[in-house]
A tleap script that builds the chain and sets N, CA, C and O, in Angstrom:
source leaprc.protein.ff14SB
mol = sequence {
  NMET LEU THR THR ILE LYS GLY ILE TYR ASP
  HIE GLY LYS ILE VAL LEU SER GLU GLN PRO
  PRO VAL LYS GLU ARG THR GLU VAL ILE VAL
  THR PHE LEU GLY GLY SER ALA SER LYS THR
  GLU ARG LYS LEU GLY ILE LEU LYS GLY LYS
  ILE SER VAL PRO ASP ASP PHE ASP ASP PRO
  LEU ASP ASP LEU LYS GLU TYR MET CSER
}
set mol.1.N position { 135.682 90.199 -101.704 }
set mol.1.CA position { 136.922 90.285 -100.957 }
set mol.1.C position { 137.734 91.462 -101.491 }
set mol.1.O position { 137.919 91.590 -102.701 }
set mol.2.N position { 138.211 92.308 -100.610 }
set mol.2.CA position { 139.100 93.408 -100.974 }
set mol.2.C position { 140.496 93.104 -100.468 }
set mol.2.O position { 140.674 92.727 -99.310 }
set mol.3.N position { 141.478 93.263 -101.325 }
set mol.3.CA position { 142.860 93.031 -100.957 }
set mol.3.C position { 143.698 94.178 -101.515 }
set mol.3.O position { 143.499 94.597 -102.655 }
set mol.4.N position { 144.619 94.677 -100.727 }
set mol.4.CA position { 145.504 95.739 -101.175 }
set mol.4.C position { 146.910 95.179 -101.326 }
set mol.4.O position { 147.436 94.534 -100.420 }
set mol.5.N position { 147.510 95.435 -102.484 }
set mol.5.CA position { 148.876 94.997 -102.740 }
set mol.5.C position { 149.642 96.183 -103.308 }
set mol.5.O position { 149.188 96.824 -104.256 }
set mol.6.N position { 150.780 96.468 -102.741 }
set mol.6.CA position { 151.614 97.568 -103.205 }
set mol.6.C position { 152.319 97.168 -104.501 }
set mol.6.O position { 152.654 96.000 -104.703 }
set mol.7.N position { 152.533 98.129 -105.354 }
set mol.7.CA position { 153.230 97.871 -106.606 }
set mol.7.C position { 153.783 99.170 -107.159 }
set mol.7.O position { 153.616 100.233 -106.562 }
set mol.8.N position { 154.443 99.078 -108.304 }
set mol.8.CA position { 155.017 100.252 -108.955 }
set mol.8.C position { 154.617 100.232 -110.425 }
set mol.8.O position { 154.684 99.197 -111.088 }
set mol.9.N position { 154.203 101.386 -110.918 }
set mol.9.CA position { 153.901 101.558 -112.339 }
set mol.9.C position { 155.176 102.026 -113.017 }
set mol.9.O position { 155.754 103.043 -112.633 }
set mol.10.N position { 155.616 101.279 -114.030 }
set mol.10.CA position { 156.874 101.617 -114.693 }
set mol.10.C position { 156.761 101.331 -116.184 }
set mol.10.O position { 156.580 100.182 -116.587 }
set mol.11.N position { 156.865 102.364 -116.994 }
set mol.11.CA position { 156.843 102.245 -118.458 }
set mol.11.C position { 155.635 101.454 -118.958 }
set mol.11.O position { 155.784 100.539 -119.768 }
set mol.12.N position { 154.443 101.802 -118.481 }
set mol.12.CA position { 153.218 101.187 -118.976 }
set mol.12.C position { 152.840 99.870 -118.331 }
set mol.12.O position { 151.840 99.268 -118.723 }
set mol.13.N position { 153.597 99.404 -117.363 }
set mol.13.CA position { 153.300 98.137 -116.692 }
set mol.13.C position { 153.224 98.353 -115.189 }
set mol.13.O position { 153.910 99.211 -114.632 }
set mol.14.N position { 152.374 97.555 -114.543 }
set mol.14.CA position { 152.278 97.574 -113.085 }
set mol.14.C position { 152.965 96.324 -112.561 }
set mol.14.O position { 152.589 95.206 -112.912 }
set mol.15.N position { 153.974 96.518 -111.718 }
set mol.15.CA position { 154.720 95.412 -111.123 }
set mol.15.C position { 154.309 95.332 -109.655 }
set mol.15.O position { 154.563 96.255 -108.881 }
set mol.16.N position { 153.672 94.219 -109.276 }
set mol.16.CA position { 153.204 94.035 -107.903 }
set mol.16.C position { 154.337 93.527 -107.020 }
set mol.16.O position { 155.213 92.793 -107.478 }
set mol.17.N position { 154.312 93.926 -105.743 }
set mol.17.CA position { 155.366 93.519 -104.814 }
set mol.17.C position { 155.147 92.120 -104.245 }
set mol.17.O position { 156.045 91.563 -103.614 }
set mol.18.N position { 153.963 91.546 -104.460 }
set mol.18.CA position { 153.686 90.181 -104.001 }
set mol.18.C position { 152.622 89.548 -104.882 }
set mol.18.O position { 151.964 90.240 -105.658 }
set mol.19.N position { 152.454 88.255 -104.770 }
set mol.19.CA position { 151.489 87.504 -105.563 }
set mol.19.C position { 150.069 87.745 -105.034 }
set mol.19.O position { 149.834 87.583 -103.836 }
set mol.20.N position { 149.122 88.127 -105.891 }
set mol.20.CA position { 147.737 88.318 -105.435 }
set mol.20.C position { 147.119 86.983 -105.001 }
set mol.20.O position { 147.478 85.934 -105.535 }
set mol.21.N position { 146.186 87.017 -104.030 }
set mol.21.CA position { 145.585 85.781 -103.518 }
set mol.21.C position { 144.388 85.313 -104.347 }
set mol.21.O position { 143.423 84.808 -103.773 }
set mol.22.N position { 144.413 85.459 -105.656 }
set mol.22.CA position { 143.314 85.018 -106.527 }
set mol.22.C position { 143.873 84.111 -107.606 }
set mol.22.O position { 145.035 84.226 -107.995 }
set mol.23.N position { 143.025 83.205 -108.086 }
set mol.23.CA position { 143.454 82.239 -109.099 }
set mol.23.C position { 142.779 82.473 -110.446 }
set mol.23.O position { 143.290 82.033 -111.476 }
set mol.24.N position { 141.635 83.160 -110.454 }
set mol.24.CA position { 140.909 83.357 -111.696 }
set mol.24.C position { 140.856 84.835 -112.066 }
set mol.24.O position { 141.304 85.696 -111.308 }
set mol.25.N position { 140.304 85.110 -113.235 }
set mol.25.CA position { 140.160 86.486 -113.717 }
set mol.25.C position { 139.340 87.284 -112.709 }
set mol.25.O position { 138.273 86.840 -112.285 }
set mol.26.N position { 139.836 88.460 -112.325 }
set mol.26.CA position { 139.221 89.261 -111.277 }
set mol.26.C position { 139.315 90.731 -111.635 }
set mol.26.O position { 140.330 91.185 -112.163 }
set mol.27.N position { 138.245 91.483 -111.345 }
set mol.27.CA position { 138.286 92.928 -111.521 }
set mol.27.C position { 139.223 93.553 -110.501 }
set mol.27.O position { 139.331 93.081 -109.369 }
set mol.28.N position { 139.898 94.614 -110.911 }
set mol.28.CA position { 140.782 95.338 -110.000 }
set mol.28.C position { 140.520 96.832 -110.123 }
set mol.28.O position { 139.980 97.296 -111.127 }
set mol.29.N position { 140.904 97.572 -109.106 }
set mol.29.CA position { 140.884 99.031 -109.127 }
set mol.29.C position { 142.306 99.480 -108.843 }
set mol.29.O position { 142.902 99.065 -107.849 }
set mol.30.N position { 142.846 100.313 -109.696 }
set mol.30.CA position { 144.216 100.796 -109.528 }
set mol.30.C position { 144.166 102.254 -109.096 }
set mol.30.O position { 143.538 103.078 -109.760 }
set mol.31.N position { 144.820 102.576 -107.997 }
set mol.31.CA position { 144.883 103.941 -107.487 }
set mol.31.C position { 146.329 104.411 -107.570 }
set mol.31.O position { 147.222 103.781 -107.005 }
set mol.32.N position { 146.562 105.516 -108.273 }
set mol.32.CA position { 147.907 106.065 -108.373 }
set mol.32.C position { 148.109 107.068 -107.242 }
set mol.32.O position { 147.341 108.020 -107.103 }
set mol.33.N position { 149.136 106.851 -106.443 }
set mol.33.CA position { 149.400 107.695 -105.287 }
set mol.33.C position { 150.123 108.977 -105.657 }
set mol.33.O position { 150.186 109.901 -104.846 }
set mol.34.N position { 150.659 109.052 -106.839 }
set mol.34.CA position { 151.339 110.259 -107.289 }
set mol.34.C position { 152.791 110.283 -106.890 }
set mol.34.O position { 153.220 109.559 -105.992 }
set mol.35.N position { 153.538 111.122 -107.565 }
set mol.35.CA position { 154.946 111.271 -107.234 }
set mol.35.C position { 155.777 110.129 -107.762 }
set mol.35.O position { 155.268 109.197 -108.384 }
set mol.36.N position { 157.037 110.216 -107.508 }
set mol.36.CA position { 158.004 109.223 -107.956 }
set mol.36.C position { 158.169 108.143 -106.909 }
set mol.36.O position { 158.028 108.407 -105.714 }
set mol.37.N position { 158.465 106.933 -107.341 }
set mol.37.CA position { 158.670 105.821 -106.407 }
set mol.37.C position { 159.865 106.079 -105.496 }
set mol.37.O position { 159.895 105.601 -104.361 }
set mol.38.N position { 160.843 106.827 -105.983 }
set mol.38.CA position { 162.032 107.086 -105.168 }
set mol.38.C position { 161.715 107.976 -103.973 }
set mol.38.O position { 162.439 107.949 -102.978 }
set mol.39.N position { 160.642 108.766 -104.053 }
set mol.39.CA position { 160.260 109.621 -102.929 }
set mol.39.C position { 159.770 108.801 -101.738 }
set mol.39.O position { 159.872 109.255 -100.598 }
set mol.40.N position { 159.239 107.602 -101.982 }
set mol.40.CA position { 158.694 106.793 -100.896 }
set mol.40.C position { 159.766 105.951 -100.196 }
set mol.40.O position { 159.491 105.335 -99.166 }
set mol.41.N position { 160.976 105.919 -100.743 }
set mol.41.CA position { 162.027 105.147 -100.098 }
set mol.41.C position { 162.436 105.821 -98.794 }
set mol.41.O position { 162.580 107.042 -98.734 }
set mol.42.N position { 162.617 105.031 -97.771 }
set mol.42.CA position { 162.991 105.561 -96.458 }
set mol.42.C position { 164.496 105.483 -96.275 }
set mol.42.O position { 165.147 104.541 -96.726 }
set mol.43.N position { 165.026 106.474 -95.617 }
set mol.43.CA position { 166.451 106.481 -95.314 }
set mol.43.C position { 166.650 105.839 -93.946 }
set mol.43.O position { 166.084 106.288 -92.949 }
set mol.44.N position { 167.451 104.797 -93.911 }
set mol.44.CA position { 167.705 104.098 -92.663 }
set mol.44.C position { 168.613 104.919 -91.763 }
set mol.44.O position { 169.547 105.570 -92.231 }
set mol.45.N position { 168.329 104.883 -90.467 }
set mol.45.CA position { 169.183 105.538 -89.485 }
set mol.45.C position { 168.945 107.017 -89.316 }
set mol.45.O position { 169.734 107.695 -88.658 }
set mol.46.N position { 167.867 107.544 -89.898 }
set mol.46.CA position { 167.628 108.987 -89.847 }
set mol.46.C position { 167.361 109.481 -88.413 }
set mol.46.O position { 167.602 110.649 -88.111 }
set mol.47.N position { 166.868 108.602 -87.535 }
set mol.47.CA position { 166.569 109.001 -86.152 }
set mol.47.C position { 167.620 108.501 -85.156 }
set mol.47.O position { 167.408 108.573 -83.946 }
set mol.48.N position { 168.733 108.002 -85.653 }
set mol.48.CA position { 169.776 107.482 -84.774 }
set mol.48.C position { 170.229 108.564 -83.795 }
set mol.48.O position { 170.571 109.677 -84.194 }
set mol.49.N position { 170.224 108.221 -82.512 }
set mol.49.CA position { 170.651 109.151 -81.470 }
set mol.49.C position { 169.556 110.097 -81.000 }
set mol.49.O position { 169.769 110.845 -80.046 }
set mol.50.N position { 168.391 110.088 -81.641 }
set mol.50.CA position { 167.304 110.994 -81.267 }
set mol.50.C position { 166.239 110.311 -80.415 }
set mol.50.O position { 165.404 110.981 -79.808 }
set mol.51.N position { 166.266 108.986 -80.370 }
set mol.51.CA position { 165.278 108.229 -79.596 }
set mol.51.C position { 166.026 107.353 -78.603 }
set mol.51.O position { 167.018 106.712 -78.949 }
set mol.52.N position { 165.543 107.330 -77.368 }
set mol.52.CA position { 166.160 106.460 -76.373 }
set mol.52.C position { 165.071 105.806 -75.529 }
set mol.52.O position { 163.965 106.332 -75.399 }
set mol.53.N position { 165.400 104.666 -74.967 }
set mol.53.CA position { 164.487 103.934 -74.096 }
set mol.53.C position { 165.079 103.972 -72.697 }
set mol.53.O position { 166.235 103.594 -72.508 }
set mol.54.N position { 164.294 104.428 -71.699 }
set mol.54.CA position { 164.838 104.502 -70.336 }
set mol.54.C position { 165.172 103.111 -69.790 }
set mol.54.O position { 164.573 102.115 -70.196 }
set mol.55.N position { 166.132 103.053 -68.868 }
set mol.55.CA position { 166.558 101.779 -68.282 }
set mol.55.C position { 165.430 101.072 -67.550 }
set mol.55.O position { 165.421 99.843 -67.480 }
set mol.56.N position { 164.457 101.837 -66.991 }
set mol.56.CA position { 163.364 101.238 -66.227 }
set mol.56.C position { 162.108 101.004 -67.097 }
set mol.56.O position { 161.006 100.905 -66.558 }
set mol.57.N position { 162.258 100.917 -68.392 }
set mol.57.CA position { 161.131 100.781 -69.313 }
set mol.57.C position { 160.240 99.579 -68.976 }
set mol.57.O position { 159.015 99.681 -69.045 }
set mol.58.N position { 160.842 98.450 -68.616 }
set mol.58.CA position { 160.084 97.228 -68.341 }
set mol.58.C position { 159.619 97.103 -66.888 }
set mol.58.O position { 158.936 96.137 -66.548 }
set mol.59.N position { 159.966 98.038 -66.044 }
set mol.59.CA position { 159.535 97.978 -64.642 }
set mol.59.C position { 158.036 98.216 -64.526 }
set mol.59.O position { 157.468 98.969 -65.318 }
set mol.60.N position { 157.380 97.576 -63.538 }
set mol.60.CA position { 155.936 97.787 -63.352 }
set mol.60.C position { 155.624 99.253 -63.026 }
set mol.60.O position { 156.417 99.931 -62.372 }
set mol.61.N position { 154.489 99.724 -63.478 }
set mol.61.CA position { 154.058 101.092 -63.202 }
set mol.61.C position { 153.298 101.141 -61.885 }
set mol.61.O position { 152.446 100.291 -61.628 }
set mol.62.N position { 153.600 102.133 -61.048 }
set mol.62.CA position { 152.910 102.277 -59.768 }
set mol.62.C position { 151.412 102.498 -59.970 }
set mol.62.O position { 150.614 102.039 -59.152 }
set mol.63.N position { 151.017 103.178 -61.022 }
set mol.63.CA position { 149.603 103.459 -61.279 }
set mol.63.C position { 148.790 102.194 -61.532 }
set mol.63.O position { 147.566 102.214 -61.397 }
set mol.64.N position { 149.445 101.098 -61.895 }
set mol.64.CA position { 148.729 99.865 -62.242 }
set mol.64.C position { 148.864 98.767 -61.182 }
set mol.64.O position { 148.478 97.625 -61.431 }
set mol.65.N position { 149.399 99.090 -60.019 }
set mol.65.CA position { 149.633 98.068 -58.975 }
set mol.65.C position { 148.355 97.314 -58.592 }
set mol.65.O position { 148.383 96.094 -58.425 }
set mol.66.N position { 147.242 98.029 -58.453 }
set mol.66.CA position { 145.996 97.378 -58.022 }
set mol.66.C position { 145.464 96.413 -59.072 }
set mol.66.O position { 144.742 95.479 -58.725 }
set mol.67.N position { 145.793 96.607 -60.333 }
set mol.67.CA position { 145.331 95.699 -61.386 }
set mol.67.C position { 146.257 94.502 -61.557 }
set mol.67.O position { 145.843 93.492 -62.127 }
set mol.68.N position { 147.472 94.582 -61.092 }
set mol.68.CA position { 148.467 93.545 -61.280 }
set mol.68.C position { 148.442 92.488 -60.175 }
set mol.68.O position { 149.132 91.475 -60.287 }
set mol.69.N position { 147.671 92.698 -59.123 }
set mol.69.CA position { 147.689 91.709 -58.024 }
set mol.69.C position { 146.542 90.758 -58.095 }
set mol.69.O position { 146.419 89.874 -57.248 }
savepdb mol mol.pdb
quit
């Protein structure tokens, strides 16, 4: 079984973001993605005002009429 769990390496320790789904001693492979953890943080609202959804978004498409009947 392969399972991926995100974590952070800090001062010689790896802190996992969630509990692994294993109960006994298990081999692991640790991959360091590089860079600082602060670089991966996302800024909320960065696309505010740049994306919009048209008013007719949920209306049926004419191209699909024959499949919808």
